C-alpha positions in Angstrom: -146.6 -126.9 78.5 -144.3 -129.6 77.4 -140.5 -130.0 77.7 -138.4 -131.6 75.0 -136.0 -133.9 76.8 -133.1 -136.0 75.7 -133.3 -139.7 76.5 -130.8 -142.5 76.6 -129.8 -143.8 73.3 -130.2 -140.5 71.5 -134.0 -140.5 71.6 -136.2 -137.6 72.7 -139.4 -137.3 74.6 -142.0 -134.7 75.4 -142.7 -134.5 79.2 -145.5 -132.5 80.8 -144.0 -129.3 82.3 -147.0 -127.1 83.4 -150.7 -126.6 82.8 -153.4 -124.0 83.5 -157.2 -124.3 83.6 -160.0 -121.7 83.1 -160.6 -122.1 79.4 -163.6 -123.5 77.5 -161.5 -124.6 74.5 -158.1 -123.1 73.8 -157.8 -122.5 70.0 -154.4 -120.9 69.7 -151.4 -119.8 71.7 -148.7 -117.2 70.9 -145.5 -116.6 72.8 -143.2 -113.6 73.5 -140.4 -114.4 75.9 -141.9 -116.0 78.9 -145.4 -114.6 78.2 -148.1 -116.7 76.5 -151.2 -115.2 74.8 -154.0 -117.8 74.8 -157.1 -117.6 72.6 -160.3 -119.3 73.8 -163.3 -120.4 71.8 -165.7 -118.2 73.8 -163.7 -116.3 76.4 -161.7 -114.0 74.3 -157.9 -113.9 75.2 -155.8 -114.3 78.4 -152.2 -113.8 79.2 -150.0 -116.3 81.2 -146.5 -116.1 82.5 -144.2 -119.1 82.5 -142.2 -119.2 85.7 -139.3 -121.5 84.9 -138.0 -121.8 88.5 -141.3 -123.3 89.7 -142.3 -124.8 86.4 -145.7 -123.1 86.6 -148.0 -121.2 84.4 -149.4 -118.1 86.1 -152.4 -116.2 84.8 -151.4 -112.5 84.5 -154.6 -111.0 83.1 -157.6 -111.9 80.9 -160.4 -110.3 79.0 -163.7 -111.1 80.7 -166.0 -110.3 77.8 -167.8 -113.1 76.0 -166.1 -112.7 72.7 -165.5 -115.5 70.1 -162.0 -114.7 68.8 -160.5 -116.0 65.5 -156.9 -114.8 65.8 -154.6 -113.0 68.3 -151.1 -111.6 68.4 -148.7 -109.7 70.7 -148.2 -106.0 69.9 -145.7 -105.7 72.7 -145.3 -107.2 76.2 -148.3 -105.2 77.5 -150.6 -104.8 74.4 -152.4 -107.3 72.2 -154.4 -107.4 69.0 -157.3 -109.8 68.4 -160.0 -110.5 65.8 -163.5 -112.0 66.3 -166.3 -113.7 64.5 -168.1 -110.4 64.1 -165.5 -109.4 61.5 -163.9 -107.0 64.0 -160.5 -106.2 65.3 -159.9 -105.2 68.9 -156.9 -104.2 70.9 -156.2 -104.9 74.6 -153.7 -103.8 77.2 -152.6 -105.0 80.6 -153.2 -102.7 83.5 -150.2 -103.3 85.8 -150.5 -99.9 87.6 -154.0 -100.5 88.9 -154.4 -100.2 92.6 -156.4 -103.4 93.1 -155.4 -107.0 92.3 -158.7 -107.5 90.5 -158.1 -104.6 88.1 -154.5 -105.7 87.5 -155.8 -109.1 86.3 -158.2 -107.5 83.8 -157.3 -106.8 80.2 -158.6 -103.4 79.2 -160.0 -103.0 75.7 -158.4 -99.9 74.2 -159.6 -100.2 70.6 -162.5 -101.5 68.5 -162.9 -101.6 64.7 -165.1 -103.3 62.2 -162.9 -104.7 59.4 -165.8 -106.3 57.4 -163.9 -109.5 56.8 -163.1 -112.4 59.2 -159.5 -112.6 60.1 -158.0 -116.0 60.7 -154.3 -115.1 60.9 -152.4 -112.4 62.8 -148.6 -112.3 62.7 -145.8 -109.8 63.0 -144.6 -108.7 59.6 -144.5 -106.1 56.8 -145.8 -105.8 53.3 -142.5 -104.4 52.1 -138.9 -105.6 52.4 -136.7 -104.0 55.0 -133.9 -102.2 53.1 -130.3 -102.0 54.6 -130.5 -98.1 54.5 -133.5 -98.2 56.8 -131.4 -99.6 59.6 -131.4 -97.2 62.6 -134.6 -95.4 61.5 -137.6 -95.4 63.8 -140.0 -98.0 62.4 -143.6 -98.5 63.7 -144.3 -102.1 64.9 -146.6 -103.8 62.3 -148.8 -106.8 62.3 -150.1 -108.6 59.1 -153.5 -110.1 58.9 -155.1 -112.5 56.5 -158.8 -113.2 56.1 -161.0 -116.1 55.0 -161.7 -114.3 51.7 -158.0 -114.2 50.9 -157.3 -110.5 51.7 -154.0 -109.5 53.3 -153.7 -106.3 55.3 -151.5 -104.5 57.8 -152.0 -102.9 61.2 -149.4 -100.4 62.4 -148.8 -99.0 65.9 -148.5 -95.2 65.5 -146.9 -92.7 67.9 -149.6 -90.9 69.9 -148.8 -87.5 68.3 -149.3 -89.0 64.8 -152.4 -90.8 65.8 -154.0 -87.7 67.1 -153.2 -85.7 63.9 -154.4 -88.5 61.6 -157.5 -89.0 63.7 -158.4 -85.4 63.3 -157.9 -85.7 59.5 -160.1 -88.8 59.4 -162.8 -87.0 61.3 -162.6 -84.0 58.9 -162.8 -86.3 55.9 -166.0 -87.9 57.3 -167.7 -84.5 57.4 -168.7 -84.8 53.8 -165.4 -84.2 52.1 -165.2 -87.8 51.0 -168.6 -89.5 50.7 -169.1 -93.2 51.4 -170.0 -95.7 48.7 -173.7 -95.7 48.1 -174.1 -92.8 50.6 -173.2 -95.1 53.6 -171.8 -93.5 56.7 -168.2 -94.4 57.3 -168.7 -94.2 61.1 -171.6 -96.6 60.8 -169.7 -99.1 58.7 -166.6 -99.1 61.0 -168.7 -99.4 64.1 -167.7 -102.5 66.2 -170.4 -105.1 65.4 -171.8 -107.8 67.7 -174.9 -110.0 67.0 -177.5 -107.6 68.4 -175.6 -104.4 68.9 -172.9 -102.0 67.6 -170.5 -99.7 69.3 -168.5 -96.7 68.0 -165.1 -97.6 66.7 -162.1 -96.1 68.6 -158.4 -96.6 68.9 -158.1 -97.4 65.2 -157.6 -95.4 62.0 -158.9 -96.3 58.5 -155.8 -96.1 56.3 -157.8 -96.7 53.1 -159.9 -93.6 53.9 -157.0 -91.4 55.0 -155.0 -92.2 51.8 -157.8 -90.7 49.7 -156.5 -87.4 51.0 -153.8 -87.7 48.4 -156.3 -87.3 45.6 -157.9 -84.1 46.9 -157.3 -80.7 45.3 -154.9 -78.3 47.1 -157.6 -76.0 48.4 -159.3 -79.0 50.1 -156.0 -80.0 51.7 -155.5 -76.6 53.1 -159.0 -76.6 54.5 -158.3 -79.9 56.3 -154.9 -78.7 57.6 -156.4 -75.5 59.1 -159.1 -77.5 60.8 -156.5 -79.9 62.2 -154.1 -77.1 63.4 -151.4 -78.3 61.0 -150.1 -77.7 57.5 -150.8 -79.5 54.3 -147.2 -80.4 53.9 -147.0 -82.1 57.4 -150.2 -84.0 56.8 -149.1 -85.2 53.4 -145.8 -86.4 54.8 -147.5 -88.3 57.5 -149.9 -90.0 55.1 -147.2 -90.9 52.6 -145.0 -92.4 55.4 
């Protein structure tokens, strides 16, 4: 870290404030208050806390997996979103309530998802303008992403109840109601991909798939609603939101 200091004569100078080691090659850093999210070439991401009283950078937690990230961003003070060279997205969370110091310093991966395009930018934002009449309404935190192919997309943090309902809808849609292009399995396509292995996706929903629900006939909607212990009206409202 560097501090911007005033000098005599009205000039300014950057002076070294604090530093931390443990990275192979730091590619990017994002800040949120006194927290710093650092992205490394080969060591995924780590979280640091800047302690102003001692002018120190303290490592709070890190992901110990050998992942080659391409972008990272804060979801909130305890959760983070990252992308890697396998065209995946993955989410992480601090574990401050763990009983051991070792576990508290480890970032837990809480979601994995194959996007199919390499993300090079993650930033808080929205695809629509925030209208004055929306003030005071509950709005889900959203993060925009941009890819090397020029695509722009959005990741939204959903309340747990909504996530569970829409996850059940997604699972039902995958049971043959909506077929994949060319007969490909949706679960196989969205599986988290590494060089020599794959892992089932979890912690994410495919909005493009779920939105196809809006094109289904009413009898299909009712069938899905019954399987999800809900009603067609509630599900449609959640999808349209």
